[in-house]
C-alpha positions as CSV (number, residue, x, y, z in Angstrom):
1,X,92.7,95.9,68.1
2,X,91.9,97.8,71.3
3,X,90.0,101.1,70.9
4,X,92.1,104.2,71.4
5,X,91.3,106.1,74.6
6,X,91.4,109.8,74.7
7,X,94.0,111.2,77.1
8,X,93.8,114.6,78.7
9,X,96.0,117.4,77.3
10,X,99.7,116.9,77.8
11,X,102.1,119.8,77.3
12,X,105.9,120.3,77.4
13,X,107.1,120.9,80.9
14,X,104.5,118.7,82.6
15,X,106.1,116.5,85.3
16,X,106.5,112.8,85.1
17,X,105.3,110.7,88.1
18,X,105.1,106.9,88.5
19,X,101.6,105.6,89.3
20,X,101.4,105.1,93.1
21,X,104.4,107.4,93.7
22,X,104.5,111.0,94.8
23,X,108.0,112.2,93.6
24,X,108.5,113.7,90.2
25,X,111.1,111.8,88.2
26,X,111.3,113.9,85.1
27,X,109.5,116.2,82.7
28,X,107.9,116.1,79.3
29,X,110.1,117.5,76.4
30,X,108.0,116.5,73.4
31,X,104.4,115.3,72.8
32,X,103.6,113.0,69.9
33,X,106.8,113.7,67.9
34,X,106.1,113.2,64.2
35,X,102.6,112.1,65.1
36,X,103.7,109.0,67.0
37,X,101.6,108.0,70.0
38,X,104.4,108.7,72.6
39,X,106.0,111.4,74.6
40,X,109.7,112.2,75.1
41,X,110.6,112.8,78.7
42,X,113.8,114.0,80.4
43,X,114.3,111.7,83.4
44,X,116.5,113.3,86.1
45,X,120.1,112.2,85.9
46,X,119.5,110.0,82.9
47,X,118.5,112.1,79.8
48,X,115.7,111.7,77.3
49,X,113.5,108.6,77.0
50,X,110.5,107.7,74.9
51,X,107.3,106.7,76.7
52,X,104.4,105.2,74.8
53,X,101.1,107.0,75.4
54,X,99.6,103.5,76.3
55,X,101.7,103.7,79.5
56,X,100.1,107.0,80.6
57,X,97.3,106.2,83.1
58,X,96.3,109.8,83.9
59,X,97.2,113.5,83.5
60,X,96.4,115.5,86.7
61,X,97.5,119.0,87.7
62,X,100.3,119.2,85.0
63,X,101.6,115.7,86.0
64,X,101.7,112.8,83.7
65,X,101.2,109.6,85.6
66,X,102.6,106.4,84.1
67,X,102.3,102.7,84.8
68,X,105.9,101.6,85.4
69,X,105.0,98.0,84.4
70,X,104.2,99.3,80.8
71,X,107.7,100.8,80.4
72,X,110.8,99.1,79.0
73,X,113.6,98.1,81.3
74,X,115.8,101.1,80.4
75,X,113.2,103.6,81.3
76,X,112.4,101.7,84.6
77,X,116.1,101.7,85.5
78,X,116.4,105.4,84.8
79,X,113.3,106.2,86.9
80,X,114.7,104.0,89.7
81,X,117.9,106.1,89.8
82,X,116.3,109.5,89.1
83,X,117.1,110.9,92.6
84,X,120.5,109.2,93.2
85,X,122.5,112.4,92.8
86,X,120.5,114.3,95.4
87,X,121.9,115.0,98.8
88,X,119.6,114.1,101.7
89,X,118.7,117.1,103.8
90,X,120.6,115.7,106.8
91,X,123.8,115.6,104.6
92,X,123.3,119.1,103.3
93,X,124.0,120.4,106.8
94,X,127.3,118.4,107.0
95,X,128.5,120.1,103.7
96,X,128.1,123.7,104.9
């Protein structure tokens, strides 16, 4: 069994970012529910998902950075579509 590594403090409201990315894709809603080694995150446009703490690579400036390869397909798909509902800035001008 691999030794447990100690992660920096994670709190509700911290942003979720994929390792190597810059955009926030969600936020933390629960930390270690019922003592389980996971966080519950709200991914934009998709709802709540469970992310194992083993997928967390760092916590920096209130951002939880995760390794997308360590996530299940449903979470990866939700992250991939997190910003689909956003209107690009060039289109916002057309709508006014």
